[in-house]
N, C-alpha and C positions, 0 to 999 in steps of 0.2 A: 356242289350241295344241291339238293332239289328243293322245290317249291314246299314239299310237304314237311320236310326237316326244318326249313327255316319257319313256316308257320307253327311249329311245335316248340319253338325258343319261347322261353318264360319271362322275358324282358315286360317290364310294368307298363300299362297305359300311361302312366304319368311321365314317366321317362320318355315315352313316345311323343306325349304332347310338348314336353320341354325339347325335344330334338326339333320339333315341327316348328315350335315357335321362333327357335333361333334360326332355322332355315329362312322364315318369312324375312328376318332382317338382313340376311344373307351374310351373318358373321358366324363362323363356325372352324373351328381348329382341325386341321387333318387328322390329327391324332384322336380328336373326341370323333370325327366322323367316321374311323375306322374301327373304334369302340363300338358306335352306334350300329354299325353294319354287322358285327359279330354277335351283339347281344339282342337288338331288339325285334320284335314279332314284326313280320312286314304288313300283317292284317292289323296290328295296333297302328301301325304308322299310317296306312291309308286312311283308316277312320278318323284317326286325329287330324290328319290333312283335309278331310271332307269337312269336318267339323270346325276348325279353323278358319277355313275358307268362307262357310258359312256364317260364321261370326263376323269375319270382316267385312263381308258383303252386308249385312244387317247392319253394322255400324256405320258403314258409309250410306246406305240409303236414311236411317234416322238422322244423321248429320246434314244431308242436304235437305230434308224435309223440315228440320229445326231451322236451318239457315233461310230457305225459302219463306217459311211462316214466319220468321221475326222481322223480314223485311231488309235485312241487311243487303241479300242480293238484287233487291229491285231497285 
């Protein structure tokens, strides 16, 4: 399958977000993975992955600022 054909898949962005969220936890059934490979649009998966990574890093930065600012860490 070519990249052009894969990018033309009609998988929803919400489905891609769900797949990326499960992959962040490392919990994924092989059958679900196979289904995702066949149906998800790779462009959606890349965008969802970048978005999830940005949210994760932002949450960590805010958590560290809160802990340092509250005096718990020092």
